[in-house]
Every structure is written in structure tokens, then in C-alpha cells.
Backbone bond lengths (Angstrom), bond angles and torsions (degrees), N, CA, C in turn:
res aa  C-N    CA-C-N  psi(-1)  N-CA   C-N-CA  omega(-1)  CA-C   N-CA-C  phi
1 M - - - 1.458 - - 1.528 108.46 -
2 K 1.302 117.91 126.26 1.459 122.95 -175.09 1.517 111.26 -83.82
3 L 1.343 115.71 141.42 1.453 120.49 176.65 1.518 109.94 -72.00
4 T 1.323 116.05 137.84 1.452 121.23 176.07 1.516 108.11 -125.41
5 S 1.313 117.07 -178.15 1.456 119.78 178.71 1.516 110.39 -67.59
6 H 1.322 117.05 152.49 1.451 121.87 -176.79 1.520 110.79 -75.92
7 E 1.306 117.10 157.15 1.458 122.92 -178.13 1.521 112.07 -91.96
8 S 1.330 118.08 -24.88 1.454 120.13 -175.80 1.514 109.73 -136.16
9 Q 1.318 115.49 158.77 1.455 120.63 -175.91 1.515 112.01 -80.53
10 N 1.324 117.33 -47.51 1.456 121.96 -176.15 1.526 110.32 -108.22
11 I 1.317 116.24 128.64 1.455 120.13 178.12 1.522 109.48 -133.27
12 S 1.333 115.72 160.80 1.463 121.08 178.80 1.522 110.11 -122.89
13 L 1.323 115.12 138.60 1.458 123.48 172.13 1.519 107.36 -112.71
14 A 1.309 117.21 140.16 1.463 120.54 179.51 1.516 109.93 -139.64
15 T 1.328 115.58 147.62 1.457 120.86 175.12 1.520 108.95 -139.37
16 W 1.346 115.12 139.02 1.464 120.16 -175.58 1.518 109.74 -150.78
17 N 1.316 116.20 125.39 1.456 122.89 170.96 1.521 106.95 -86.46
18 I 1.339 117.27 115.75 1.463 120.86 -171.82 1.529 113.28 -93.56
19 Q 1.324 118.37 6.19 1.476 123.42 172.55 1.522 112.86 67.21
20 S 1.319 114.77 100.31 1.475 122.31 171.43 1.526 113.83 56.83
21 G 1.323 116.47 36.25 1.462 120.04 175.16 1.512 115.89 85.24
22 G 1.310 117.98 -8.85 1.470 120.55 175.40 1.513 114.90 101.17
23 G 1.345 117.07 -38.42 1.465 120.79 177.66 1.517 113.82 52.00
24 K 1.329 116.64 -133.26 1.465 122.16 -178.39 1.531 112.27 -70.54
25 R 1.335 116.33 -8.98 1.469 120.27 -179.20 1.526 113.12 -84.92
26 I 1.331 116.96 -3.78 1.466 120.87 -172.96 1.532 113.23 -56.44
27 P 1.343 121.31 -44.85 1.477 118.57 179.23 1.528 112.71 -58.48
28 Q 1.322 117.48 -41.91 1.462 120.75 179.58 1.534 110.88 -70.29
29 I 1.330 116.11 -38.12 1.468 120.35 176.88 1.522 110.10 -61.05
30 A 1.322 116.57 -47.05 1.469 121.11 -179.22 1.527 111.00 -63.34
31 D 1.333 117.17 -39.98 1.474 120.20 177.99 1.527 110.08 -60.17
32 R 1.313 116.62 -44.04 1.468 119.64 -179.04 1.529 110.69 -64.58
33 L 1.309 117.26 -40.45 1.456 120.31 -177.95 1.524 112.02 -71.39
34 R 1.319 116.46 -35.00 1.474 118.66 176.80 1.522 110.09 -66.78
35 T 1.326 116.99 -35.39 1.462 120.13 177.44 1.524 111.08 -68.45
36 L 1.318 116.48 -40.67 1.461 121.45 179.51 1.527 111.67 -67.64
37 A 1.327 116.92 -45.25 1.468 124.12 176.59 1.526 113.26 49.04
38 P 1.345 118.48 58.14 1.460 119.74 178.90 1.530 111.47 -73.19
39 D 1.316 116.03 159.59 1.464 120.16 177.07 1.526 111.41 -72.87
40 C 1.312 116.52 -28.31 1.460 121.44 175.97 1.516 108.04 -144.36
41 L 1.316 116.41 118.54 1.461 122.16 -179.89 1.516 109.46 -118.35
42 L 1.331 116.89 129.71 1.457 122.16 171.30 1.512 108.88 -111.76
43 I 1.315 116.37 122.73 1.462 122.42 175.21 1.522 107.93 -104.69
44 S 1.340 116.52 125.98 1.459 120.24 173.61 1.525 109.74 -108.24
45 E 1.334 114.73 164.16 1.468 123.33 -166.85 1.532 110.69 59.12
46 Y 1.325 114.98 31.62 1.466 121.25 169.61 1.526 107.55 -73.55
47 R 1.331 116.85 135.79 1.459 121.35 177.94 1.519 109.85 -126.12
48 S 1.317 116.01 147.23 1.458 121.14 -167.75 1.527 113.70 -63.18
49 V 1.348 118.35 -42.53 1.466 118.78 -174.80 1.530 112.58 -75.49
50 P 1.359 119.53 -56.65 1.467 116.89 175.06 1.523 111.75 -65.77
51 G 1.334 115.78 -19.96 1.455 120.00 179.64 1.514 113.65 -62.51
52 I 1.326 117.34 -25.80 1.467 120.36 178.11 1.525 109.80 -60.62
53 K 1.329 116.58 -43.98 1.465 120.35 -179.81 1.523 111.00 -68.10
54 L 1.327 116.81 -37.36 1.458 120.15 178.48 1.527 110.59 -65.44
55 R 1.316 116.56 -43.12 1.472 120.44 179.91 1.531 109.99 -63.81
56 E 1.327 116.39 -41.36 1.465 119.49 178.65 1.525 111.06 -62.54
57 A 1.336 116.44 -39.93 1.459 120.47 -178.83 1.524 111.14 -68.02
58 L 1.326 117.14 -39.97 1.460 120.29 179.60 1.521 111.78 -73.80
59 A 1.333 116.85 -31.39 1.459 121.48 -176.67 1.525 113.20 -77.91
60 V 1.343 117.39 1.33 1.465 119.65 172.30 1.527 109.09 -55.56
61 D 1.322 115.91 -36.26 1.463 121.21 170.48 1.528 106.85 -81.69
62 E 1.312 117.19 108.66 1.462 121.22 -172.55 1.516 113.50 -68.97
63 T 1.339 117.79 -9.93 1.466 119.89 178.23 1.524 111.86 -83.28
64 I 1.317 117.79 -11.27 1.463 121.08 -174.96 1.529 110.60 -75.83
65 V 1.342 115.17 132.28 1.466 122.67 174.90 1.521 107.73 -104.28
66 L 1.334 116.95 131.79 1.461 122.29 -176.52 1.521 110.36 -125.48
67 Q 1.322 116.47 138.92 1.464 120.75 175.57 1.517 108.78 -152.01
68 D 1.346 116.78 128.81 1.460 119.61 -179.06 1.523 110.81 -110.71
69 S 1.322 115.52 175.80 1.460 121.77 -175.23 1.529 112.71 -94.15
70 L 1.322 117.32 11.32 1.469 123.29 178.46 1.538 111.41 55.27
71 P 1.332 117.33 58.18 1.468 118.93 -179.21 1.526 111.35 -68.62
72 P 1.331 117.91 148.57 1.471 120.57 173.84 1.526 109.96 -61.55
73 P 1.336 118.11 161.81 1.464 121.05 179.52 1.536 111.81 -53.94
74 K 1.335 114.70 134.10 1.465 123.65 176.77 1.528 113.49 63.61
75 Q 1.342 117.19 16.48 1.456 121.38 176.81 1.524 109.84 -108.72
76 N 1.322 116.10 150.39 1.456 120.93 178.44 1.522 111.10 -76.68
77 G 1.321 115.49 131.42 1.449 121.32 177.02 1.514 110.77 -129.85
78 L 1.328 115.72 -157.69 1.454 122.77 -176.06 1.524 110.24 -131.42
79 L 1.324 115.52 152.82 1.464 121.72 176.48 1.522 108.74 -139.06
80 F 1.331 116.73 127.27 1.457 121.91 170.22 1.522 108.81 -96.51
81 S 1.330 115.49 138.61 1.464 122.30 175.20 1.525 107.74 -134.25
82 S 1.334 116.48 133.88 1.465 118.83 -177.73 1.524 109.71 -159.99
83 P 1.344 117.67 146.93 1.455 120.36 170.97 1.524 111.70 -80.61
84 H 1.333 116.87 -3.30 1.459 122.12 180.00 1.526 110.20 -102.91
85 R 1.285 116.68 145.20 1.458 121.70 176.99 1.533 109.20 -63.99
86 F 1.331 115.94 134.32 1.462 120.09 176.90 1.516 109.38 -147.63
87 Q 1.308 115.10 166.42 1.461 120.75 179.96 1.518 109.72 -134.35
88 V 1.325 116.63 126.81 1.455 120.87 174.01 1.517 108.68 -73.00
89 L 1.329 116.39 134.62 1.459 122.29 -176.07 1.525 109.89 -93.32
90 T 1.308 115.62 128.33 1.465 120.86 -178.28 1.525 112.24 -113.15
91 D 1.323 117.23 1.91 1.468 120.59 -176.14 1.524 110.61 -120.11
92 Q 1.325 116.13 42.46 1.462 120.81 -175.83 1.526 113.24 -95.11
93 G 1.322 117.05 19.24 1.455 119.81 178.55 1.518 111.81 80.75
94 A 1.326 116.44 -150.65 1.464 122.07 -175.56 1.523 110.59 -65.63
95 T 1.320 115.13 141.21 1.463 121.75 177.79 1.531 108.90 -125.88
96 P 1.321 117.93 162.61 1.472 119.94 179.65 1.529 111.39 -63.11
97 K 1.322 115.19 164.20 1.466 119.84 176.98 1.520 110.49 -58.53
98 S 1.324 116.83 -38.57 1.468 121.33 176.83 1.535 108.45 -89.91
99 S 1.328 115.99 68.15 1.464 121.38 -173.41 1.525 112.43 -65.87
100 H 1.341 118.04 -20.39 1.461 121.04 178.05 1.529 111.50 -74.29
101 R 1.329 117.24 -4.25 1.460 122.10 175.24 1.534 110.83 -105.77
102 W 1.316 116.44 18.54 1.474 123.12 -173.44 1.526 106.65 -137.36
103 L 1.334 117.71 116.62 1.463 120.13 -173.73 1.534 110.08 -139.76
104 P 1.353 117.42 95.70 1.468 120.43 177.56 1.529 110.48 -90.60
105 A 1.330 115.85 138.47 1.464 120.36 -179.80 1.520 109.26 -143.67
106 I 1.321 115.00 153.93 1.450 121.35 177.84 1.524 109.12 -116.78
107 F 1.324 115.93 132.98 1.461 123.45 -178.96 1.537 107.41 -113.61
108 P 1.318 117.76 90.13 1.467 119.73 -170.68 1.521 114.13 -64.57
109 T 1.329 118.57 -36.65 1.465 119.45 -178.56 1.517 112.27 -74.37
110 L 1.329 117.18 -17.28 1.454 121.22 175.50 1.516 111.77 -94.77
111 G 1.331 116.15 -13.42 1.450 120.20 178.59 1.508 114.04 71.22
112 L 1.341 116.41 34.13 1.456 118.14 179.32 1.525 111.58 -151.05
113 Q 1.319 114.22 163.36 1.449 122.84 174.94 1.521 108.25 -113.32
114 V 1.332 116.26 145.34 1.462 121.01 -179.04 1.525 108.72 -130.66
115 L 1.322 115.97 131.57 1.457 121.38 173.09 1.515 108.31 -108.77
116 G 1.331 116.38 119.10 1.458 121.59 174.38 1.519 109.80 -93.34
117 V 1.350 116.64 136.01 1.461 120.27 -177.54 1.524 110.58 -137.46
118 H 1.311 115.12 152.67 1.465 122.72 165.38 1.524 105.97 -135.04
119 V 1.320 115.22 93.49 1.461 121.33 -176.87 1.528 109.21 -67.27
120 P 1.340 118.38 131.35 1.471 119.55 179.23 1.527 111.52 -65.49
121 N 1.321 115.86 156.93 1.455 121.45 168.64 1.519 109.14 -82.39
122 Q 1.332 116.82 157.61 1.459 119.24 -177.81 1.516 111.99 -67.24
123 G 1.332 118.59 -19.61 1.456 121.53 179.37 1.516 113.67 -82.24
124 E 1.324 117.73 -10.71 1.463 121.06 -179.55 1.526 110.27 -83.01
125 H 1.346 115.75 160.83 1.463 117.96 178.69 1.524 112.15 -76.20
126 W 1.351 116.78 -14.51 1.461 119.38 171.79 1.523 108.32 -71.87
127 D 1.313 116.52 150.31 1.464 122.74 -169.43 1.529 110.47 -91.51
128 K 1.335 116.44 105.22 1.465 120.22 -179.54 1.528 111.75 -67.05
129 D 1.330 117.12 -38.55 1.466 120.31 177.98 1.521 110.72 -60.95
130 D 1.317 116.60 -44.63 1.463 121.36 179.28 1.527 110.82 -62.30
131 F 1.335 116.62 -40.51 1.457 119.94 -178.44 1.530 110.24 -64.60
132 W 1.328 116.95 -46.26 1.460 120.03 179.88 1.530 111.57 -65.43
133 H 1.313 117.03 -33.43 1.467 120.47 176.04 1.533 109.87 -58.15
134 H 1.318 116.84 -47.90 1.463 120.39 -179.23 1.526 111.40 -70.97
135 L 1.332 116.74 -34.76 1.458 119.80 179.60 1.526 110.99 -64.76
136 L 1.324 117.53 -41.81 1.458 120.52 179.18 1.526 111.59 -70.41
137 L 1.321 117.10 -34.73 1.468 119.75 174.11 1.523 110.43 -61.69
138 F 1.328 116.21 -45.38 1.467 121.00 178.65 1.523 110.12 -60.10
139 A 1.326 116.96 -45.77 1.461 120.97 -178.00 1.519 111.06 -62.23
140 A 1.328 117.48 -41.52 1.464 120.47 179.15 1.527 111.26 -66.14
141 E 1.324 116.36 -40.40 1.463 120.72 -177.73 1.522 112.62 -71.26
142 H 1.338 117.60 -26.03 1.464 121.53 -175.17 1.528 112.89 -112.06
143 S 1.326 117.29 15.15 1.454 119.66 -176.62 1.525 112.93 -68.01
144 G 1.317 118.08 -15.24 1.455 121.14 178.31 1.511 114.17 -99.47
145 S 1.331 118.15 4.77 1.463 122.71 -177.25 1.531 110.03 -114.99
146 R 1.324 115.37 167.39 1.473 120.81 179.25 1.531 108.32 -85.59
147 V 1.340 114.84 94.69 1.463 121.21 -172.17 1.528 109.56 -135.84
148 A 1.331 115.68 143.38 1.458 122.86 171.09 1.525 108.60 -118.80
149 I 1.324 116.71 141.97 1.465 122.70 172.19 1.522 106.49 -119.88
150 L 1.324 116.96 123.89 1.466 119.13 -177.90 1.516 111.05 -143.67
151 G 1.338 114.45 158.23 1.453 120.34 178.53 1.516 111.74 144.76
152 D 1.323 115.51 -159.81 1.463 123.55 178.16 1.523 107.11 -95.23
153 F 1.341 116.54 109.15 1.462 121.64 -175.61 1.527 112.38 -90.34
154 N 1.327 118.22 -15.58 1.472 121.26 -175.96 1.524 111.59 47.93
155 T 1.326 116.05 31.74 1.458 122.34 -176.36 1.520 108.48 -154.43
156 G 1.313 116.64 151.89 1.449 121.24 175.78 1.509 109.77 -170.19
157 L 1.320 116.52 -165.81 1.455 122.69 177.24 1.526 109.64 -101.51
158 S 1.318 116.84 176.58 1.459 120.73 -176.05 1.522 112.17 -60.42
159 E 1.345 116.90 -32.55 1.464 119.64 179.58 1.520 112.62 -74.96
160 D 1.331 117.44 -4.25 1.458 121.68 -179.22 1.516 112.84 -99.57
161 T 1.321 117.78 10.39 1.457 119.92 -178.23 1.521 111.19 -141.23
162 E 1.331 116.04 145.77 1.467 122.38 171.18 1.523 110.72 -101.76
163 G 1.330 116.62 -2.58 1.452 118.88 -172.87 1.509 112.30 -129.51
164 T 1.325 116.50 -131.81 1.450 122.93 -177.57 1.519 110.75 -59.29
165 P 1.335 118.90 133.81 1.471 120.48 177.06 1.519 111.50 -58.73
166 F 1.317 115.81 149.68 1.455 120.58 -179.68 1.527 111.08 -70.45
167 Y 1.319 115.63 139.50 1.455 121.21 169.62 1.526 107.92 -76.99
168 L 1.316 117.46 135.12 1.474 125.42 -177.84 1.531 112.50 67.55
169 E 1.330 115.80 32.32 1.463 119.65 174.82 1.529 110.66 -55.54
170 H 1.331 117.01 -33.51 1.466 119.90 -178.96 1.526 111.97 -64.14
171 C 1.345 117.48 -28.23 1.467 120.09 177.50 1.526 110.65 -68.57
172 F 1.317 116.48 -38.71 1.454 121.67 175.16 1.527 109.78 -59.60
173 Q 1.339 116.19 -43.75 1.460 120.76 179.14 1.528 110.58 -66.37
174 M 1.319 118.03 -36.22 1.461 121.02 178.57 1.523 111.22 -62.82
175 L 1.321 116.59 -36.33 1.461 120.45 176.88 1.529 110.28 -62.51
176 L 1.328 116.07 -42.58 1.458 120.44 176.03 1.528 110.97 -64.43
177 D 1.322 116.66 -39.58 1.461 120.85 -178.92 1.523 112.26 -66.04
178 L 1.333 117.42 -23.18 1.462 121.89 175.66 1.526 111.78 -77.44
179 G 1.342 116.64 -2.72 1.460 120.63 177.03 1.514 114.50 98.26
180 W 1.343 117.04 2.17 1.460 120.07 178.47 1.530 109.54 -76.13
181 V 1.325 116.13 144.14 1.458 122.16 -173.80 1.523 111.00 -104.50
182 D 1.314 115.95 124.18 1.461 123.73 172.66 1.533 106.79 -75.84
183 C 1.341 116.80 104.16 1.467 121.14 -169.84 1.517 112.77 -58.23
184 W 1.330 116.59 -48.91 1.457 118.71 -175.46 1.523 110.75 -64.71
185 R 1.332 117.15 -43.28 1.458 119.74 -179.64 1.517 111.25 -66.12
186 R 1.336 118.83 -37.97 1.461 121.56 178.87 1.530 110.33 -60.75
187 C 1.326 116.90 -36.34 1.467 121.00 -177.13 1.526 112.92 -90.63
188 N 1.330 117.23 -11.10 1.474 121.50 -176.57 1.525 108.97 -138.00
189 E 1.328 116.69 62.72 1.453 122.02 -167.34 1.523 113.66 -60.56
190 K 1.315 118.49 -40.41 1.472 122.06 -172.79 1.528 112.90 -101.36
191 T 1.331 117.55 6.00 1.467 121.92 -169.60 1.525 111.14 -98.92
192 R 1.319 114.59 149.33 1.471 120.65 169.12 1.518 108.51 -116.98
193 E 1.302 116.42 118.98 1.460 122.56 172.84 1.519 107.56 -138.10
194 Y 1.316 115.82 153.71 1.454 120.63 -176.08 1.522 110.15 -127.90
195 S 1.327 115.46 137.35 1.468 119.52 -177.53 1.521 112.47 -94.86
196 W 1.340 117.06 -5.07 1.463 120.73 178.08 1.521 108.78 -150.37
197 L 1.330 116.65 138.32 1.457 122.15 178.34 1.524 109.73 -119.03
198 S 1.315 116.47 136.27 1.451 121.57 175.54 1.521 109.76 -67.78
199 R 1.325 117.11 129.79 1.464 120.27 179.06 1.523 111.76 -68.22
200 Q 1.328 116.52 -32.48 1.459 119.88 -176.86 1.535 111.02 -78.86
201 K 1.318 116.71 -53.86 1.463 120.87 -173.52 1.527 113.30 -95.24
202 K 1.341 116.69 -11.83 1.469 122.28 179.69 1.535 112.60 62.26
203 N 1.337 116.79 20.74 1.458 119.51 176.93 1.535 109.73 -95.43
204 G 1.344 115.73 155.60 1.448 120.26 -169.99 1.516 113.92 -107.51
205 F 1.347 114.22 156.65 1.452 122.54 177.66 1.526 108.56 -142.35
206 R 1.325 117.43 137.71 1.465 120.40 171.88 1.528 107.21 -93.70
207 L 1.327 115.28 101.09 1.456 122.36 -174.20 1.524 113.19 -102.78
208 D 1.324 116.43 -24.37 1.466 121.44 -169.50 1.528 109.42 -102.71
209 H 1.325 115.74 125.58 1.456 120.59 -169.38 1.528 111.57 -138.31
210 C 1.326 114.01 160.51 1.463 122.41 167.74 1.520 106.96 -135.55
211 F 1.319 116.01 125.11 1.457 122.65 177.15 1.520 109.82 -112.19
212 L 1.324 116.40 142.18 1.456 122.56 175.38 1.521 109.20 -113.86
213 S 1.333 116.39 140.28 1.457 121.63 175.34 1.522 109.82 -66.82
214 P 1.332 118.34 160.76 1.470 120.19 -179.70 1.534 114.56 -52.83
215 P 1.341 120.88 -43.41 1.470 118.49 179.35 1.529 113.59 -68.05
216 L 1.347 117.76 -25.75 1.459 121.13 -177.52 1.523 111.97 -90.41
217 S 1.321 118.00 -20.77 1.467 120.80 -172.28 1.531 114.18 -60.39
218 P 1.354 121.19 -31.35 1.465 118.72 176.90 1.530 113.58 -63.50
219 C 1.323 117.43 -15.19 1.464 121.79 -179.49 1.526 112.49 -80.41
220 L 1.337 118.13 -11.34 1.460 121.17 -176.31 1.530 110.81 -63.31
221 A 1.332 115.96 125.51 1.469 121.63 179.10 1.529 111.81 -108.41
222 S 1.350 117.57 -42.85 1.460 120.31 -178.93 1.521 109.67 -162.66
223 A 1.329 115.30 162.92 1.465 121.52 175.47 1.521 108.24 -154.29
224 H 1.336 115.93 132.47 1.463 118.99 179.82 1.527 110.05 -151.37
225 F 1.328 114.89 158.42 1.458 121.76 174.21 1.524 109.75 -98.59
226 D 1.313 115.67 139.91 1.463 122.13 167.01 1.527 105.93 -96.40
227 H 1.321 116.53 100.15 1.460 121.14 -179.08 1.525 112.21 -84.63
228 D 1.329 117.35 -14.10 1.469 120.41 -179.26 1.522 111.93 -60.93
229 V 1.338 116.54 -35.18 1.473 118.90 -178.30 1.526 110.36 -64.94
230 R 1.331 116.95 -27.85 1.464 120.64 177.12 1.519 110.82 -81.91
231 S 1.321 116.72 -45.03 1.461 119.45 -177.59 1.521 112.07 -66.64
232 H 1.346 117.34 -25.04 1.460 121.10 178.02 1.531 112.91 -94.15
233 G 1.329 116.97 6.93 1.453 120.78 171.79 1.516 116.04 79.93
234 L 1.341 118.69 15.77 1.472 119.71 177.34 1.522 110.92 -73.56
235 S 1.316 117.12 -24.19 1.461 123.18 176.29 1.515 107.02 -163.23
236 D 1.328 116.71 170.36 1.464 119.29 172.46 1.526 110.92 -91.89
237 H 1.338 117.44 3.33 1.454 122.90 177.51 1.522 110.16 -116.14
238 S 1.330 115.62 147.01 1.458 121.08 169.07 1.530 109.30 -78.59
239 L 1.324 115.24 163.12 1.458 122.50 -177.46 1.530 108.21 -103.05
240 L 1.320 116.83 128.84 1.460 121.92 -179.77 1.518 110.04 -99.51
241 V 1.340 116.67 129.28 1.464 122.50 178.81 1.526 108.59 -123.28
242 V 1.330 115.88 129.15 1.472 123.00 -179.89 1.513 108.42 -122.69
243 E 1.320 116.68 129.57 1.456 122.58 177.99 1.525 109.44 -104.71
244 L 1.336 115.49 134.03 1.456 122.10 177.09 1.526 110.06 -119.46
245 N 1.308 115.70 145.81 1.458 122.56 169.83 1.519 106.41 -111.98
246 L 1.321 115.83 102.70 1.466 119.98 -172.79 1.519 113.59 -74.87
247 E 1.328 117.20 -4.22 1.465 119.13 174.09 1.531 111.08 -80.39
248 Q 1.341 116.49 -17.22 1.458 119.75 -179.86 1.525 108.77 -81.41
249 R 1.315 116.41 104.75 1.471 121.59 -175.48 1.530 110.32 -102.18
């Protein structure tokens, strides 16, 4: 699908880890997402069976387009939701071993490509090193195009954690060194906020991110976390919302 000029000036990107597929929280999750109504939404920890109910709830709005990463049974995957026509890309070359946590799509009317990710933790049997290897390859190959990468990275820098240092923190820094912009940090330079809190130690980590490629980064207008969804028990993750002004070239 070929990129064309965008239809609107201001658009929003959002990413939210809904915790184990959503379960009984799905009606409340869907209500929150319908109220937010982002132009591009990535849901992580999407699961195929409870996902049916989530898709039905979101599809009440008949303009919504939905596409998931086809996760194996009881495994965490990804779901894109958008009122704009988009196409998931299946010919992007090599993908990580946990390919159901990797979802590239092109949004032609917005004039951009978006890669949704859920980077594994080092304790999982999925290979975090392998995932970051492919993520950095993708970033290098697409650094000259209008691309966003968003999702749950399970990685950050030292200022993004109150507890155990991140494994593969250097990979996060390499992404920055390639010229990609950490949206939330760019808009909140001196701030510490965390998108996930450990239940045991109550310490925080900023796990959920949106990165913009160098050509797209001038379009960044704002980035903020909705922590209410976490404090009210809709998920154990906060929701990240990024606003772009696509007229800023």
C-alpha cells in the first residue's frame, strides 16, 4: 500500500498494555478507548480468546479498522485499532523469533508507517536479545522514512527505573543514537514518571514508549501518560498518548 498525503493536520498515537488480555476488564477498557479515540492505537498483551470480546466492543464504531498479530493461544500479542485505513505489512524481511510481538503497518492517508512492538523480558523464554537485534535493524533501515515505533519495550535508561537496572539498556541508547526521538522524554525532559509499578516492591519503571524517526520527529507536539487507567485498576500499565502535527515538516 503506497503512502499518500495525510487527511488531517493533528493526529494522536496511543499505546497501552492491557494486562493479560483484559479479562473481565474488557468493557471498561473498551469504554476508555472509545472515549480516547486515537488515530492509531496499539494494544499490547492482546490475547486471541478474550480479544474477540475486545474487538466486538471496539467495532461498535463501524469505522474502526482492527488487525492483530495472530498470537498463539494464551500468548501475548498485539492489536492495531484505527479509524483510518491501514495495511499490516508481511514482507518486511526478517522478524524476531517472537513474531507475534512485532506488528508493522502502513497508514497511507496519514503518510506514515508504524511498528508496534512488545519486547520480551529477559526472564521470558522469548529471546529479548534477538528482538532488540531486529528492532535496531529496522530502526537503521527506516531512519530516513516517516516511521513511528511504539509499544511496551520492557527497556529504558537509568532515569526510567526506581529499581533493578534494565537489561539491554545500551540497546535503548543505540536507538537514540540512530536519531530516533523518545517522544515522552522529549516533551518531559526533567520529569520522572513510570508506566508500570512492581506490586511487590512498589517501585516504578517507564516501559511504554513511542519513538519517531528523524524525518517524523519535527511533527511531535505532545506526549503524556494517562495514569488514571492504572490507578483505577483497568490495567497494571499506564496509557501513553502522543500528539503529532503532520503539517510540521
